[in-house]
N, CA, C and O atoms as a Maestro MAE file, in Angstrom:
{
 s_m_m2io_version
 :::
 2.0.0
}

f_m_ct {
 s_m_title
 :::
 protein
 m_atom[328] {
  # First column is atom index #
  i_m_mmod_type
  r_m_x_coord
  r_m_y_coord
  r_m_z_coord
  i_m_residue_number
  s_m_chain_name
  s_m_pdb_residue_name
  s_m_pdb_atom_name
  i_m_atomic_number
  :::
  1 25 -9.323 -14.151 -0.231 1 A "MET " " N  " 7
  2 3 -7.797 -13.587 0.164 1 A "MET " " CA " 6
  3 2 -7.848 -12.385 0.383 1 A "MET " " C  " 6
  4 15 -8.246 -11.649 -0.519 1 A "MET " " O  " 8
  5 25 -7.444 -11.821 1.700 2 A "ASN " " N  " 7
  6 3 -7.567 -10.554 1.855 2 A "ASN " " CA " 6
  7 2 -6.053 -9.567 1.491 2 A "ASN " " C  " 6
  8 15 -4.986 -9.811 2.055 2 A "ASN " " O  " 8
  9 25 -6.182 -8.721 0.712 3 A "ILE " " N  " 7
  10 3 -5.042 -7.969 -0.246 3 A "ILE " " CA " 6
  11 2 -5.394 -6.560 0.264 3 A "ILE " " C  " 6
  12 15 -6.517 -6.069 0.373 3 A "ILE " " O  " 8
  13 25 -4.319 -6.067 0.525 4 A "GLU " " N  " 7
  14 3 -4.179 -4.610 0.765 4 A "GLU " " CA " 6
  15 2 -3.090 -3.996 -0.251 4 A "GLU " " C  " 6
  16 15 -2.121 -4.684 -0.573 4 A "GLU " " O  " 8
  17 25 -3.271 -2.607 -0.784 5 A "ILE " " N  " 7
  18 3 -2.596 -2.014 -1.785 5 A "ILE " " CA " 6
  19 2 -2.246 -0.811 -1.228 5 A "ILE " " C  " 6
  20 15 -2.936 0.206 -1.154 5 A "ILE " " O  " 8
  21 25 -0.907 -1.030 -0.765 6 A "LEU " " N  " 7
  22 3 -0.249 0.342 0.038 6 A "LEU " " CA " 6
  23 2 0.350 1.454 -1.021 6 A "LEU " " C  " 6
  24 15 1.209 1.187 -1.862 6 A "LEU " " O  " 8
  25 25 -0.149 2.520 -0.865 7 A "THR " " N  " 7
  26 3 0.634 3.720 -1.899 7 A "THR " " CA " 6
  27 2 0.750 4.999 -0.685 7 A "THR " " C  " 6
  28 15 0.181 4.865 0.398 7 A "THR " " O  " 8
  29 25 1.246 5.758 -0.891 8 A "ILE " " N  " 7
  30 3 1.115 7.048 -0.134 8 A "ILE " " CA " 6
  31 2 0.872 8.281 -0.469 8 A "ILE " " C  " 6
  32 15 0.714 8.297 -1.690 8 A "ILE " " O  " 8
  33 25 0.741 9.506 0.052 9 A "PRO " " N  " 7
  34 3 -0.147 10.660 -0.476 9 A "PRO " " CA " 6
  35 2 0.895 11.350 -1.102 9 A "PRO " " C  " 6
  36 15 2.070 11.363 -0.734 9 A "PRO " " O  " 8
  37 25 0.338 12.009 -2.210 10 A "ASN " " N  " 7
  38 3 1.508 12.872 -2.582 10 A "ASN " " CA " 6
  39 2 0.421 14.117 -3.386 10 A "ASN " " C  " 6
  40 15 -0.795 14.037 -3.207 10 A "ASN " " O  " 8
  41 25 1.028 15.248 -4.274 11 A "ASN " " N  " 7
  42 3 0.075 16.128 -4.649 11 A "ASN " " CA " 6
  43 2 -0.723 15.652 -5.659 11 A "ASN " " C  " 6
  44 15 -0.277 15.635 -6.807 11 A "ASN " " O  " 8
  45 25 -1.935 15.229 -5.393 12 A "THR " " N  " 7
  46 3 -2.969 14.798 -6.061 12 A "THR " " CA " 6
  47 2 -3.214 13.349 -6.284 12 A "THR " " C  " 6
  48 15 -4.213 12.773 -6.713 12 A "THR " " O  " 8
  49 25 -2.072 12.905 -5.893 13 A "LEU " " N  " 7
  50 3 -1.978 11.095 -5.790 13 A "LEU " " CA " 6
  51 2 -1.742 10.486 -7.256 13 A "LEU " " C  " 6
  52 15 -2.126 9.401 -7.692 13 A "LEU " " O  " 8
  53 25 -1.035 11.443 -7.861 14 A "LYS " " N  " 7
  54 3 -0.981 10.993 -9.224 14 A "LYS " " CA " 6
  55 2 0.378 9.870 -9.408 14 A "LYS " " C  " 6
  56 15 0.207 8.880 -10.119 14 A "LYS " " O  " 8
  57 25 1.597 10.078 -8.783 15 A "GLU " " N  " 7
  58 3 1.985 9.229 -9.136 15 A "GLU " " CA " 6
  59 2 2.617 8.108 -8.040 15 A "GLU " " C  " 6
  60 15 3.257 8.502 -7.065 15 A "GLU " " O  " 8
  61 25 2.399 6.816 -8.270 16 A "THR " " N  " 7
  62 3 2.867 5.734 -7.340 16 A "THR " " CA " 6
  63 2 3.907 4.950 -8.133 16 A "THR " " C  " 6
  64 15 4.174 5.214 -9.306 16 A "THR " " O  " 8
  65 25 4.468 3.991 -7.444 17 A "GLY " " N  " 7
  66 3 5.422 2.877 -8.046 17 A "GLY " " CA " 6
  67 2 4.328 2.182 -9.001 17 A "GLY " " C  " 6
  68 15 4.921 1.484 -9.824 17 A "GLY " " O  " 8
  69 25 3.317 2.150 -9.123 18 A "LEU " " N  " 7
  70 3 2.574 1.241 -10.301 18 A "LEU " " CA " 6
  71 2 2.154 2.575 -11.411 18 A "LEU " " C  " 6
  72 15 1.256 2.484 -12.247 18 A "LEU " " O  " 8
  73 25 2.873 3.592 -11.236 19 A "GLY " " N  " 7
  74 3 2.280 4.544 -12.291 19 A "GLY " " CA " 6
  75 2 1.318 5.565 -12.219 19 A "GLY " " C  " 6
  76 15 1.423 6.601 -12.874 19 A "GLY " " O  " 8
  77 25 0.169 5.272 -11.279 20 A "SER " " N  " 7
  78 3 -0.764 6.344 -10.951 20 A "SER " " CA " 6
  79 2 -1.615 5.513 -10.027 20 A "SER " " C  " 6
  80 15 -1.718 4.287 -10.064 20 A "SER " " O  " 8
  81 25 -2.346 6.526 -9.005 21 A "PHE " " N  " 7
  82 3 -3.217 6.074 -8.422 21 A "PHE " " CA " 6
  83 2 -4.457 5.274 -9.047 21 A "PHE " " C  " 6
  84 15 -5.013 4.332 -8.483 21 A "PHE " " O  " 8
  85 25 -4.803 5.794 -10.303 22 A "GLN " " N  " 7
  86 3 -5.750 4.921 -11.179 22 A "GLN " " CA " 6
  87 2 -5.158 3.375 -11.167 22 A "GLN " " C  " 6
  88 15 -5.745 2.404 -10.689 22 A "GLN " " O  " 8
  89 25 -4.122 3.374 -11.675 23 A "ALA " " N  " 7
  90 3 -3.478 1.740 -11.582 23 A "ALA " " CA " 6
  91 2 -3.755 1.155 -10.419 23 A "ALA " " C  " 6
  92 15 -4.368 0.088 -10.450 23 A "ALA " " O  " 8
  93 25 -3.389 1.690 -9.238 24 A "CYS " " N  " 7
  94 3 -4.239 1.134 -7.825 24 A "CYS " " CA " 6
  95 2 -5.454 0.672 -7.974 24 A "CYS " " C  " 6
  96 15 -5.717 -0.519 -7.805 24 A "CYS " " O  " 8
  97 25 -6.225 1.458 -8.268 25 A "GLU " " N  " 7
  98 3 -7.626 1.310 -8.279 25 A "GLU " " CA " 6
  99 2 -7.846 0.064 -9.341 25 A "GLU " " C  " 6
  100 15 -8.126 -1.087 -9.007 25 A "GLU " " O  " 8
  101 25 -7.678 0.490 -10.554 26 A "ASN " " N  " 7
  102 3 -7.756 -0.701 -11.587 26 A "ASN " " CA " 6
  103 2 -7.180 -2.257 -10.980 26 A "ASN " " C  " 6
  104 15 -7.837 -3.214 -11.389 26 A "ASN " " O  " 8
  105 25 -6.165 -2.539 -10.165 27 A "ILE " " N  " 7
  106 3 -5.959 -3.585 -9.653 27 A "ILE " " CA " 6
  107 2 -6.831 -3.920 -8.427 27 A "ILE " " C  " 6
  108 15 -7.179 -5.096 -8.317 27 A "ILE " " O  " 8
  109 25 -7.230 -3.032 -7.487 28 A "MET " " N  " 7
  110 3 -8.179 -3.304 -6.718 28 A "MET " " CA " 6
  111 2 -9.500 -4.024 -7.242 28 A "MET " " C  " 6
  112 15 -10.006 -5.059 -6.808 28 A "MET " " O  " 8
  113 25 -9.948 -3.170 -8.339 29 A "GLU " " N  " 7
  114 3 -11.287 -3.657 -9.220 29 A "GLU " " CA " 6
  115 2 -10.810 -4.796 -9.592 29 A "GLU " " C  " 6
  116 15 -11.593 -5.659 -9.196 29 A "GLU " " O  " 8
  117 25 -9.602 -5.437 -10.356 30 A "SER " " N  " 7
  118 3 -9.646 -6.543 -10.736 30 A "SER " " CA " 6
  119 2 -9.592 -7.771 -9.502 30 A "SER " " C  " 6
  120 15 -10.056 -8.891 -9.716 30 A "SER " " O  " 8
  121 25 -9.049 -7.441 -8.380 31 A "LEU " " N  " 7
  122 3 -9.013 -8.421 -7.230 31 A "LEU " " CA " 6
  123 2 -10.372 -8.767 -6.926 31 A "LEU " " C  " 6
  124 15 -10.818 -9.914 -6.900 31 A "LEU " " O  " 8
  125 25 -11.165 -7.436 -6.639 32 A "LEU " " N  " 7
  126 3 -12.566 -7.636 -6.404 32 A "LEU " " CA " 6
  127 2 -13.256 -8.688 -7.127 32 A "LEU " " C  " 6
  128 15 -13.915 -9.634 -6.697 32 A "LEU " " O  " 8
  129 25 -12.968 -8.327 -8.329 33 A "ASP " " N  " 7
  130 3 -13.912 -8.993 -9.340 33 A "ASP " " CA " 6
  131 2 -13.816 -10.634 -9.581 33 A "ASP " " C  " 6
  132 15 -14.626 -11.406 -10.095 33 A "ASP " " O  " 8
  133 25 -12.368 -10.881 -8.945 34 A "SER " " N  " 7
  134 3 -11.724 -12.046 -8.600 34 A "SER " " CA " 6
  135 2 -12.362 -12.723 -7.223 34 A "SER " " C  " 6
  136 15 -11.843 -13.727 -6.734 34 A "SER " " O  " 8
  137 25 -13.466 -12.124 -6.671 35 A "ASN " " N  " 7
  138 3 -13.921 -12.213 -5.407 35 A "ASN " " CA " 6
  139 2 -12.741 -12.367 -4.227 35 A "ASN " " C  " 6
  140 15 -12.984 -13.153 -3.312 35 A "ASN " " O  " 8
  141 25 -11.705 -11.775 -4.222 36 A "HIS " " N  " 7
  142 3 -10.739 -11.382 -3.099 36 A "HIS " " CA " 6
  143 2 -11.284 -9.961 -2.497 36 A "HIS " " C  " 6
  144 15 -11.991 -9.141 -3.081 36 A "HIS " " O  " 8
  145 25 -10.821 -9.905 -1.321 37 A "ASN " " N  " 7
  146 3 -11.285 -8.781 -0.564 37 A "ASN " " CA " 6
  147 2 -10.063 -7.959 -0.684 37 A "ASN " " C  " 6
  148 15 -9.014 -8.406 -0.221 37 A "ASN " " O  " 8
  149 25 -10.093 -6.768 -1.276 38 A "ALA " " N  " 7
  150 3 -9.072 -5.525 -1.699 38 A "ALA " " CA " 6
  151 2 -9.505 -4.253 -1.056 38 A "ALA " " C  " 6
  152 15 -10.627 -3.801 -0.831 38 A "ALA " " O  " 8
  153 25 -8.335 -3.812 -0.828 39 A "ILE " " N  " 7
  154 3 -8.660 -2.350 -0.441 39 A "ILE " " CA " 6
  155 2 -7.361 -1.543 -0.696 39 A "ILE " " C  " 6
  156 15 -6.267 -2.097 -0.583 39 A "ILE " " O  " 8
  157 25 -7.490 -0.071 -1.084 40 A "ILE " " N  " 7
  158 3 -6.192 0.937 -0.999 40 A "ILE " " CA " 6
  159 2 -6.187 1.313 0.368 40 A "ILE " " C  " 6
  160 15 -7.177 1.318 1.100 40 A "ILE " " O  " 8
  161 25 -4.833 1.682 0.734 41 A "THR " " N  " 7
  162 3 -4.437 2.348 1.946 41 A "THR " " CA " 6
  163 2 -3.492 3.144 1.779 41 A "THR " " C  " 6
  164 15 -2.441 2.701 1.316 41 A "THR " " O  " 8
  165 25 -3.606 4.485 2.098 42 A "ILE " " N  " 7
  166 3 -2.512 5.336 1.726 42 A "ILE " " CA " 6
  167 2 -1.928 5.657 2.956 42 A "ILE " " C  " 6
  168 15 -2.573 6.244 3.824 42 A "ILE " " O  " 8
  169 25 -0.618 5.282 3.122 43 A "CYS " " N  " 7
  170 3 0.099 5.452 4.124 43 A "CYS " " CA " 6
  171 2 1.017 6.611 4.457 43 A "CYS " " C  " 6
  172 15 1.870 6.977 3.649 43 A "CYS " " O  " 8
  173 25 0.870 7.134 5.516 44 A "LYS " " N  " 7
  174 3 1.488 8.756 5.951 44 A "LYS " " CA " 6
  175 2 2.702 8.285 6.788 44 A "LYS " " C  " 6
  176 15 3.760 8.907 6.695 44 A "LYS " " O  " 8
  177 25 2.599 7.295 7.538 45 A "ASN " " N  " 7
  178 3 3.612 7.149 8.452 45 A "ASN " " CA " 6
  179 2 4.145 5.474 9.025 45 A "ASN " " C  " 6
  180 15 3.880 4.377 8.533 45 A "ASN " " O  " 8
  181 25 4.708 5.710 9.844 46 A "GLU " " N  " 7
  182 3 4.895 4.157 10.549 46 A "GLU " " CA " 6
  183 2 3.804 3.835 11.108 46 A "GLU " " C  " 6
  184 15 3.647 2.623 10.959 46 A "GLU " " O  " 8
  185 25 2.773 4.400 11.807 47 A "THR " " N  " 7
  186 3 1.795 3.857 12.227 47 A "THR " " CA " 6
  187 2 0.666 3.287 11.658 47 A "THR " " C  " 6
  188 15 -0.253 2.644 12.167 47 A "THR " " O  " 8
  189 25 0.944 3.714 10.236 48 A "ASP " " N  " 7
  190 3 0.074 3.106 9.216 48 A "ASP " " CA " 6
  191 2 0.424 1.659 8.656 48 A "ASP " " C  " 6
  192 15 -0.316 0.728 8.338 48 A "ASP " " O  " 8
  193 25 1.989 1.810 8.643 49 A "LEU " " N  " 7
  194 3 2.256 0.375 8.317 49 A "LEU " " CA " 6
  195 2 2.119 -0.591 9.446 49 A "LEU " " C  " 6
  196 15 1.897 -1.779 9.210 49 A "LEU " " O  " 8
  197 25 2.236 -0.161 10.597 50 A "PHE " " N  " 7
  198 3 2.023 -1.031 11.794 50 A "PHE " " CA " 6
  199 2 0.515 -1.328 11.594 50 A "PHE " " C  " 6
  200 15 0.287 -2.506 11.869 50 A "PHE " " O  " 8
  201 25 -0.448 -0.732 11.254 51 A "ALA " " N  " 7
  202 3 -1.584 -0.985 11.346 51 A "ALA " " CA " 6
  203 2 -2.127 -2.351 9.978 51 A "ALA " " C  " 6
  204 15 -2.926 -3.286 9.932 51 A "ALA " " O  " 8
  205 25 -1.331 -1.841 9.249 52 A "ILE " " N  " 7
  206 3 -0.988 -3.135 8.025 52 A "ILE " " CA " 6
  207 2 -1.101 -4.451 8.749 52 A "ILE " " C  " 6
  208 15 -1.995 -5.297 8.766 52 A "ILE " " O  " 8
  209 25 0.106 -4.370 9.361 53 A "VAL " " N  " 7
  210 3 0.791 -5.771 9.796 53 A "VAL " " CA " 6
  211 2 -0.134 -6.494 10.821 53 A "VAL " " C  " 6
  212 15 -0.318 -7.711 10.851 53 A "VAL " " O  " 8
  213 25 -0.737 -5.498 11.727 54 A "LYS " " N  " 7
  214 3 -1.625 -5.992 12.678 54 A "LYS " " CA " 6
  215 2 -2.835 -6.695 12.156 54 A "LYS " " C  " 6
  216 15 -3.403 -7.665 12.657 54 A "LYS " " O  " 8
  217 25 -3.179 -5.946 10.900 55 A "ARG " " N  " 7
  218 3 -4.558 -6.866 10.305 55 A "ARG " " CA " 6
  219 2 -3.996 -8.258 9.593 55 A "ARG " " C  " 6
  220 15 -4.836 -8.928 8.991 55 A "ARG " " O  " 8
  221 25 -2.686 -8.711 9.627 56 A "LYS " " N  " 7
  222 3 -2.513 -9.813 9.281 56 A "LYS " " CA " 6
  223 2 -2.821 -10.471 7.591 56 A "LYS " " C  " 6
  224 15 -2.834 -11.681 7.364 56 A "LYS " " O  " 8
  225 25 -3.018 -9.571 6.692 57 A "LEU " " N  " 7
  226 3 -3.411 -9.717 5.486 57 A "LEU " " CA " 6
  227 2 -2.679 -11.158 4.748 57 A "LEU " " C  " 6
  228 15 -1.553 -11.573 5.018 57 A "LEU " " O  " 8
  229 25 -3.464 -11.661 3.942 58 A "ASN " " N  " 7
  230 3 -2.718 -12.683 3.051 58 A "ASN " " CA " 6
  231 2 -1.779 -12.406 2.171 58 A "ASN " " C  " 6
  232 15 -0.971 -13.229 1.741 58 A "ASN " " O  " 8
  233 25 -1.859 -10.880 1.770 59 A "PHE " " N  " 7
  234 3 -0.879 -10.366 0.628 59 A "PHE " " CA " 6
  235 2 -0.965 -8.743 0.701 59 A "PHE " " C  " 6
  236 15 -2.007 -8.094 0.803 59 A "PHE " " O  " 8
  237 25 0.055 -8.347 0.643 60 A "VAL " " N  " 7
  238 3 0.280 -6.812 0.343 60 A "VAL " " CA " 6
  239 2 0.898 -6.246 -0.855 60 A "VAL " " C  " 6
  240 15 2.094 -6.494 -1.006 60 A "VAL " " O  " 8
  241 25 0.150 -5.345 -1.965 61 A "VAL " " N  " 7
  242 3 0.890 -5.189 -2.660 61 A "VAL " " CA " 6
  243 2 1.576 -3.552 -2.327 61 A "VAL " " C  " 6
  244 15 0.893 -2.614 -1.916 61 A "VAL " " O  " 8
  245 25 2.884 -3.493 -2.578 62 A "ALA " " N  " 7
  246 3 3.477 -2.225 -2.183 62 A "ALA " " CA " 6
  247 2 3.496 -1.294 -3.718 62 A "ALA " " C  " 6
  248 15 4.132 -1.653 -4.710 62 A "ALA " " O  " 8
  249 25 2.943 -0.476 -3.663 63 A "ALA " " N  " 7
  250 3 2.663 0.571 -5.053 63 A "ALA " " CA " 6
  251 2 4.106 1.742 -4.644 63 A "ALA " " C  " 6
  252 15 4.462 2.686 -5.349 63 A "ALA " " O  " 8
  253 25 4.564 1.424 -3.663 64 A "VAL " " N  " 7
  254 3 5.845 2.556 -3.650 64 A "VAL " " CA " 6
  255 2 7.137 1.806 -2.863 64 A "VAL " " C  " 6
  256 15 7.002 0.728 -2.283 64 A "VAL " " O  " 8
  257 25 8.049 2.338 -2.914 65 A "LYS " " N  " 7
  258 3 9.346 1.344 -2.274 65 A "LYS " " CA " 6
  259 2 9.538 1.963 -0.825 65 A "LYS " " C  " 6
  260 15 10.206 1.485 0.091 65 A "LYS " " O  " 8
  261 25 8.860 3.035 -0.828 66 A "TYR " " N  " 7
  262 3 9.538 3.549 0.624 66 A "TYR " " CA " 6
  263 2 8.405 4.656 1.156 66 A "TYR " " C  " 6
  264 15 7.571 5.082 0.356 66 A "TYR " " O  " 8
  265 25 8.416 5.033 2.335 67 A "ILE " " N  " 7
  266 3 7.867 6.136 2.942 67 A "ILE " " CA " 6
  267 2 8.943 6.842 3.862 67 A "ILE " " C  " 6
  268 15 10.090 6.476 4.118 67 A "ILE " " O  " 8
  269 25 8.232 7.984 4.295 68 A "PHE " " N  " 7
  270 3 9.086 8.810 5.105 68 A "PHE " " CA " 6
  271 2 8.566 9.098 6.269 68 A "PHE " " C  " 6
  272 15 7.450 9.617 6.232 68 A "PHE " " O  " 8
  273 25 9.101 8.895 7.416 69 A "ASN " " N  " 7
  274 3 8.601 8.955 8.830 69 A "ASN " " CA " 6
  275 2 9.411 9.758 9.750 69 A "ASN " " C  " 6
  276 15 10.455 9.314 10.229 69 A "ASN " " O  " 8
  277 25 8.957 10.936 10.013 70 A "ASN " " N  " 7
  278 3 9.966 11.604 11.054 70 A "ASN " " CA " 6
  279 2 11.188 12.147 10.024 70 A "ASN " " C  " 6
  280 15 12.239 12.375 10.623 70 A "ASN " " O  " 8
  281 25 11.211 12.340 8.864 71 A "GLY " " N  " 7
  282 3 12.345 12.727 7.963 71 A "GLY " " CA " 6
  283 2 13.089 11.330 7.669 71 A "GLY " " C  " 6
  284 15 14.063 11.387 6.918 71 A "GLY " " O  " 8
  285 25 12.743 10.174 8.158 72 A "GLN " " N  " 7
  286 3 13.458 8.905 8.178 72 A "GLN " " CA " 6
  287 2 12.858 8.183 6.938 72 A "GLN " " C  " 6
  288 15 11.632 8.207 6.828 72 A "GLN " " O  " 8
  289 25 13.648 7.500 5.927 73 A "LYS " " N  " 7
  290 3 13.041 6.674 4.913 73 A "LYS " " CA " 6
  291 2 12.838 5.324 5.596 73 A "LYS " " C  " 6
  292 15 13.690 4.824 6.331 73 A "LYS " " O  " 8
  293 25 11.683 4.772 5.318 74 A "ILE " " N  " 7
  294 3 11.468 3.454 5.895 74 A "ILE " " CA " 6
  295 2 11.091 2.664 4.537 74 A "ILE " " C  " 6
  296 15 10.050 2.950 3.946 74 A "ILE " " O  " 8
  297 25 11.996 1.624 4.039 75 A "TRP " " N  " 7
  298 3 11.914 0.878 3.016 75 A "TRP " " CA " 6
  299 2 10.696 -0.221 3.381 75 A "TRP " " C  " 6
  300 15 10.746 -0.946 4.375 75 A "TRP " " O  " 8
  301 25 9.732 -0.222 2.532 76 A "ILE " " N  " 7
  302 3 8.392 -1.138 2.727 76 A "ILE " " CA " 6
  303 2 8.936 -2.427 2.871 76 A "ILE " " C  " 6
  304 15 8.718 -3.022 3.926 76 A "ILE " " O  " 8
  305 25 9.605 -2.957 1.992 77 A "SER " " N  " 7
  306 3 9.807 -4.679 2.093 77 A "SER " " CA " 6
  307 2 10.679 -4.814 3.157 77 A "SER " " C  " 6
  308 15 10.458 -5.717 3.963 77 A "SER " " O  " 8
  309 25 11.740 -3.995 3.327 78 A "GLU " " N  " 7
  310 3 12.291 -4.385 4.888 78 A "GLU " " CA " 6
  311 2 11.424 -4.400 6.062 78 A "GLU " " C  " 6
  312 15 11.509 -5.316 6.880 78 A "GLU " " O  " 8
  313 25 10.497 -3.324 6.209 79 A "TYR " " N  " 7
  314 3 9.478 -3.170 7.145 79 A "TYR " " CA " 6
  315 2 8.850 -4.245 7.135 79 A "TYR " " C  " 6
  316 15 8.830 -4.832 8.216 79 A "TYR " " O  " 8
  317 25 8.228 -4.807 6.136 80 A "PHE " " N  " 7
  318 3 7.482 -6.138 6.262 80 A "PHE " " CA " 6
  319 2 8.496 -7.261 6.198 80 A "PHE " " C  " 6
  320 15 7.978 -8.344 6.470 80 A "PHE " " O  " 8
  321 25 9.728 -7.321 5.933 81 A "ASP " " N  " 7
  322 3 10.387 -8.594 6.349 81 A "ASP " " CA " 6
  323 2 10.618 -8.680 7.593 81 A "ASP " " C  " 6
  324 15 10.845 -9.835 7.952 81 A "ASP " " O  " 8
  325 25 10.658 -7.674 8.640 82 A "LYS " " N  " 7
  326 3 10.601 -7.888 9.669 82 A "LYS " " CA " 6
  327 2 9.391 -8.297 10.588 82 A "LYS " " C  " 6
  328 15 9.569 -8.501 11.789 82 A "LYS " " O  " 8
  :::
 }
 m_bond[327] {
  # First column is bond index #
  i_m_from
  i_m_to
  i_m_order
  :::
  1 1 2 1
  2 2 3 1
  3 3 4 2
  4 3 5 1
  5 5 6 1
  6 6 7 1
  7 7 8 2
  8 7 9 1
  9 9 10 1
  10 10 11 1
  11 11 12 2
  12 11 13 1
  13 13 14 1
  14 14 15 1
  15 15 16 2
  16 15 17 1
  17 17 18 1
  18 18 19 1
  19 19 20 2
  20 19 21 1
  21 21 22 1
  22 22 23 1
  23 23 24 2
  24 23 25 1
  25 25 26 1
  26 26 27 1
  27 27 28 2
  28 27 29 1
  29 29 30 1
  30 30 31 1
  31 31 32 2
  32 31 33 1
  33 33 34 1
  34 34 35 1
  35 35 36 2
  36 35 37 1
  37 37 38 1
  38 38 39 1
  39 39 40 2
  40 39 41 1
  41 41 42 1
  42 42 43 1
  43 43 44 2
  44 43 45 1
  45 45 46 1
  46 46 47 1
  47 47 48 2
  48 47 49 1
  49 49 50 1
  50 50 51 1
  51 51 52 2
  52 51 53 1
  53 53 54 1
  54 54 55 1
  55 55 56 2
  56 55 57 1
  57 57 58 1
  58 58 59 1
  59 59 60 2
  60 59 61 1
  61 61 62 1
  62 62 63 1
  63 63 64 2
  64 63 65 1
  65 65 66 1
  66 66 67 1
  67 67 68 2
  68 67 69 1
  69 69 70 1
  70 70 71 1
  71 71 72 2
  72 71 73 1
  73 73 74 1
  74 74 75 1
  75 75 76 2
  76 75 77 1
  77 77 78 1
  78 78 79 1
  79 79 80 2
  80 79 81 1
  81 81 82 1
  82 82 83 1
  83 83 84 2
  84 83 85 1
  85 85 86 1
  86 86 87 1
  87 87 88 2
  88 87 89 1
  89 89 90 1
  90 90 91 1
  91 91 92 2
  92 91 93 1
  93 93 94 1
  94 94 95 1
  95 95 96 2
  96 95 97 1
  97 97 98 1
  98 98 99 1
  99 99 100 2
  100 99 101 1
  101 101 102 1
  102 102 103 1
  103 103 104 2
  104 103 105 1
  105 105 106 1
  106 106 107 1
  107 107 108 2
  108 107 109 1
  109 109 110 1
  110 110 111 1
  111 111 112 2
  112 111 113 1
  113 113 114 1
  114 114 115 1
  115 115 116 2
  116 115 117 1
  117 117 118 1
  118 118 119 1
  119 119 120 2
  120 119 121 1
  121 121 122 1
  122 122 123 1
  123 123 124 2
  124 123 125 1
  125 125 126 1
  126 126 127 1
  127 127 128 2
  128 127 129 1
  129 129 130 1
  130 130 131 1
  131 131 132 2
  132 131 133 1
  133 133 134 1
  134 134 135 1
  135 135 136 2
  136 135 137 1
  137 137 138 1
  138 138 139 1
  139 139 140 2
  140 139 141 1
  141 141 142 1
  142 142 143 1
  143 143 144 2
  144 143 145 1
  145 145 146 1
  146 146 147 1
  147 147 148 2
  148 147 149 1
  149 149 150 1
  150 150 151 1
  151 151 152 2
  152 151 153 1
  153 153 154 1
  154 154 155 1
  155 155 156 2
  156 155 157 1
  157 157 158 1
  158 158 159 1
  159 159 160 2
  160 159 161 1
  161 161 162 1
  162 162 163 1
  163 163 164 2
  164 163 165 1
  165 165 166 1
  166 166 167 1
  167 167 168 2
  168 167 169 1
  169 169 170 1
  170 170 171 1
  171 171 172 2
  172 171 173 1
  173 173 174 1
  174 174 175 1
  175 175 176 2
  176 175 177 1
  177 177 178 1
  178 178 179 1
  179 179 180 2
  180 179 181 1
  181 181 182 1
  182 182 183 1
  183 183 184 2
  184 183 185 1
  185 185 186 1
  186 186 187 1
  187 187 188 2
  188 187 189 1
  189 189 190 1
  190 190 191 1
  191 191 192 2
  192 191 193 1
  193 193 194 1
  194 194 195 1
  195 195 196 2
  196 195 197 1
  197 197 198 1
  198 198 199 1
  199 199 200 2
  200 199 201 1
  201 201 202 1
  202 202 203 1
  203 203 204 2
  204 203 205 1
  205 205 206 1
  206 206 207 1
  207 207 208 2
  208 207 209 1
  209 209 210 1
  210 210 211 1
  211 211 212 2
  212 211 213 1
  213 213 214 1
  214 214 215 1
  215 215 216 2
  216 215 217 1
  217 217 218 1
  218 218 219 1
  219 219 220 2
  220 219 221 1
  221 221 222 1
  222 222 223 1
  223 223 224 2
  224 223 225 1
  225 225 226 1
  226 226 227 1
  227 227 228 2
  228 227 229 1
  229 229 230 1
  230 230 231 1
  231 231 232 2
  232 231 233 1
  233 233 234 1
  234 234 235 1
  235 235 236 2
  236 235 237 1
  237 237 238 1
  238 238 239 1
  239 239 240 2
  240 239 241 1
  241 241 242 1
  242 242 243 1
  243 243 244 2
  244 243 245 1
  245 245 246 1
  246 246 247 1
  247 247 248 2
  248 247 249 1
  249 249 250 1
  250 250 251 1
  251 251 252 2
  252 251 253 1
  253 253 254 1
  254 254 255 1
  255 255 256 2
  256 255 257 1
  257 257 258 1
  258 258 259 1
  259 259 260 2
  260 259 261 1
  261 261 262 1
  262 262 263 1
  263 263 264 2
  264 263 265 1
  265 265 266 1
  266 266 267 1
  267 267 268 2
  268 267 269 1
  269 269 270 1
  270 270 271 1
  271 271 272 2
  272 271 273 1
  273 273 274 1
  274 274 275 1
  275 275 276 2
  276 275 277 1
  277 277 278 1
  278 278 279 1
  279 279 280 2
  280 279 281 1
  281 281 282 1
  282 282 283 1
  283 283 284 2
  284 283 285 1
  285 285 286 1
  286 286 287 1
  287 287 288 2
  288 287 289 1
  289 289 290 1
  290 290 291 1
  291 291 292 2
  292 291 293 1
  293 293 294 1
  294 294 295 1
  295 295 296 2
  296 295 297 1
  297 297 298 1
  298 298 299 1
  299 299 300 2
  300 299 301 1
  301 301 302 1
  302 302 303 1
  303 303 304 2
  304 303 305 1
  305 305 306 1
  306 306 307 1
  307 307 308 2
  308 307 309 1
  309 309 310 1
  310 310 311 1
  311 311 312 2
  312 311 313 1
  313 313 314 1
  314 314 315 1
  315 315 316 2
  316 315 317 1
  317 317 318 1
  318 318 319 1
  319 319 320 2
  320 319 321 1
  321 321 322 1
  322 322 323 1
  323 323 324 2
  324 323 325 1
  325 325 326 1
  326 326 327 1
  327 327 328 2
  :::
 }
}
């Protein structure tokens, strides 16, 4: 299974919706240990989100609720719903 963990950049990547960047890494390691393909992607804008969609993954773990793109809030769940 191809899985991507989506997070955002911040000052030192300490805070995500999962608690910390280390939590994202721990999830990725667990997935890799279970023979899944897993990566962490740091999304900076809508272009990064679109690239995730184009990869046609089996599963995306959203470690954040939204990103800002040109001052506009993009809700991750709504973006992937579309």
